[in-house]
C-alpha positions in Angstrom: 18.4 50.8 46.9 16.5 47.6 46.5 15.1 47.5 50.0 13.7 51.0 50.3 11.5 53.4 48.2 13.3 56.1 46.2 11.5 59.4 45.4 12.8 61.3 42.4 11.8 65.0 42.6 11.8 67.0 39.5 10.7 70.5 40.3 9.2 71.2 36.9 8.6 68.5 34.4 8.9 69.7 30.8 9.8 66.8 28.4 10.3 64.2 31.0 13.8 63.3 29.7 15.6 64.0 33.0 13.0 62.1 35.0 13.2 59.1 32.6 17.0 59.1 32.7 17.1 59.4 36.5 14.6 56.6 36.9 16.6 54.3 34.6 19.8 55.2 36.4 18.3 54.2 39.8 16.7 51.0 38.5 20.0 50.0 36.8 21.5 50.3 40.3 19.0 48.1 41.9 16.1 50.5 43.0 12.9 48.5 42.9 10.4 51.1 44.2 10.9 54.5 42.4 8.3 57.2 43.0 8.5 60.1 40.6 7.2 63.4 42.0 6.7 66.6 40.0 5.0 69.3 42.2 4.9 71.7 39.1 3.7 69.2 36.6 0.1 70.0 37.4 -1.7 73.3 36.9 -2.4 73.6 40.6 1.3 73.1 41.4 2.3 75.8 39.0 -0.1 78.4 40.4 0.7 77.5 43.9 4.4 77.9 43.4 3.7 81.1 41.4 2.3 82.7 44.5 5.6 82.1 46.3 8.2 82.1 43.6 9.1 85.7 43.9 10.9 84.9 47.1 13.5 82.9 45.1 14.6 85.9 42.9 17.3 87.0 45.3 18.7 83.5 45.8 18.9 83.1 42.0 20.9 86.3 41.8 23.4 85.0 44.4 23.7 81.7 42.5 24.2 83.4 39.2 27.0 85.6 40.8 28.7 82.5 42.3 28.5 80.8 38.8 30.1 83.8 37.2 32.8 84.0 39.9 33.6 80.3 39.2 33.9 80.8 35.5 30.6 79.1 34.6 27.9 80.7 32.6 25.2 82.2 34.9 22.8 82.4 31.9 20.3 79.7 33.0 20.3 80.8 36.6 19.9 84.4 35.5 16.9 83.5 33.4 15.4 81.7 36.4 16.0 84.8 38.5 14.2 87.0 35.8 11.3 84.5 35.6 10.8 84.5 39.5 10.9 88.3 39.4 8.0 88.3 36.9 6.0 86.4 39.5 6.4 89.2 42.0 3.2 90.9 41.0 1.3 87.7 41.8 2.7 87.1 45.2 0.2 85.5 47.6 -2.6 86.0 45.0 -5.1 83.4 46.0 -7.2 83.6 42.9 -4.3 83.3 40.4 -5.2 81.1 37.5 -2.8 79.1 35.3 -3.6 81.3 32.3 -2.9 84.5 34.2 0.4 83.2 35.5 1.5 81.9 32.1 0.7 85.3 30.5 2.7 87.1 33.2 5.6 84.9 32.5 5.8 85.5 28.8 5.1 89.2 29.0 8.2 91.4 29.3 7.9 94.0 32.1 7.8 97.6 30.9 
């Protein structure tokens, strides 16, 4: 790891704990050039993903089913599926603002 750059991709940074842990793990193993990347850490990244996220709803349902079949709790994956489903109304909406997207994510569908 010491002779090449390592990119750490965290799809959505919340507290930064996972990113910090991963970078520490890599540097402890000799990584010298660690590049953190968080596409959804910036408002533009969130709204950009929001226009496409509805496409992941079906995949999350399949992953939740596989977790349940393996005896694992599908709760977190099911929550992701529901969240992506809420973005469906905003698919490919070019003028989507961060405020509008966040409001859609916290509003339960009727």
